N, C-alpha and C positions, 0 to 999 in steps of 0.2 A: 254881437257880430253874426254874420252868416257867410256861408260859402256857396260858390257856384258849383255846377256839375264838373266844370273843367278843372276847378281847384281840388275837388275831392278826387278826381281821376288822377290828377298829378301827385296827390299824397299817396295814392296807391301805387302808382307805377311812373317812374321818371322817364320811361322810354317814350319818346314822342311818336315813334312808329306805331305804337299800340295805343295811342291816346283815343282814337276814335272807338275802338273796341271797349276800352275802359269806360269812356263816357257812356257808352251804350249800356254796360253793366250797371253803372251807378243809376241811370234812369230806370232800368228795370227793377233795381232793389228799392228805389223810392216808391214805385208802384206796388211792389210786393208788401212793403210795410205800411202802405197807406200814409205816407208822410206828406204833410201839407208843404206846399211851395209858395213863395211870394215873388212877385215881380218887381224888381228894383232896376230901374234904367234899362229896360229892354232885356233883362236877364233874370232867369229864374234862380232863386237861391233858396237854401234850407238852412235852419238854425244850426248852431255849432253842435248842440247836443245830438241832433238828428244826423248831422254830418258824421260825428264820431260813431254813432251807432251803425251807419252805413259802412264806414271805414273798417270797423271791427268785423262786421259780418262778412264783408268781401275779402278782408285779409284771411279770415278763417277759411272762407271758400277757396282762396288762392292756395293756402296751405294744403287743404284737402285735395285740390286739383293737382298741386305739386306732388303730393304723395301718390296720388293715382297716376300722375304722369310718370313718377319714378317706377311705380309698379308696372306701368304699361311698358316703359323702356326695358325693365327687367324681363317682362314677358317677351318683348321683341327680341332681346338678347338671347333668351332661351330658345325661341322660335328659330333664330339664325343658327344657333349651335346645333339645334335638332336637324335643321336642313343641311348643315355642313356634315353632321354624322350621317344623315340619310344619303347624301351624295357619295360619302366614303363607302357606306354599305353597299349602295348601288354599284360602285366601281368594283368593290371586292366581289360582289355577287356576279357581276359580268365576268370578272376574271375566273371565278370559280366555276361559272357555266362553260367558259371556253375550255378550262382545264378538264371538265367533265366530258365535254364533246371529244377533246383530244383522246382522253383515256377510253371513251366508249369506242372511238375509232380503232385504237389499238386492240381492244378486247374483241371487236368484230373481226379484225385481221387474225388475231390469234384463234378465234373460233373458226374461221374459214381454213387456217392451217391445220387445225386440229381435225376438222372435218376430212380435209384432204388426207391426212396421215391415217385417219380411222378407216377411210375408203381403201387406201393403200394396204393397210393391215388386213382388212377383210379379204381383199384380193390375194394377198399372200397366203392367208389362211385357206382360202379356196384352192389355190394352186398346191398348197401342201396336202391338203385332203385328196386332191386329184392324183398327186404323185404317190401318196401312200395307197390309194386304190390301185393304181397301176403296179406298184411294188407288190401288193398282195396278189394281184392277178398273175404277174409274171412269176411270183414264187410258186403259185398253184400250178402254172404251166411248167415251170422247171421241175416240180415234183412229179407232175404227170410224165414229163419227159424222162425223168430219172427212172420212174417205175417202168415205163416202156423200154427203156434201155436195159434195165435189170431183167425184164422179161425176155427181151432180145438176147441179152447175154446168155440167160438160162436155156432159151431155145436153141441158141448157137451151140452151147456146150452139149445139149442132148443130141443135136444134129451131128456134131463132131464125134460123139460117142458112137452113134449109129453108123457114121461113115467109117469109122475106125473098125467097128465089127464087121461091117460089110466088107472092107478091105482085108480084114483078117479071116474072113470066112472062107470056106472052101468052095469050090465050084459047085458042089452039090447043094450046099446051103444057099448059094446065090440063086440057083435055079428054082428051088423050092421056096424061096423067100422065107427060110425059117432061120432065124438068127437068135441066138441066145445071148 
């Protein structure tokens, strides 16, 4: 007996939606193996032995394709998980960037406040130095005034003594201006 391409395709896959594709695969395999075909009643047929060879080879290829398909599905799943992780990481990165911007803004505000405080501290230090300079100057003036006052007091007491001598002196001593 012999089998047609359609019969071999149905033996490989019962799904009629994929029958055209399976028939083409059978024809390609017949060409690859250089199998002789015979024409019986307007149909090309191959011997049962050759049909079994074709079925074995195509089943093996189907299994290989199935394994590759499974690997491909696994890889697709991994890619999907990677994309999900990537999306999560992007969202986390955006959140961290926003947090970083917020913290940088706070740091800039604190830096501005620190600069203002530092400027005020410098102004206060300047004022303190000016006040200390004034105090030193006024202290010197006070010492000078005290020295002048002491001198004036000493001169005043000398004058008082002279006045007292003059008032106690006799008329003759006043005229001659000789006072002891």
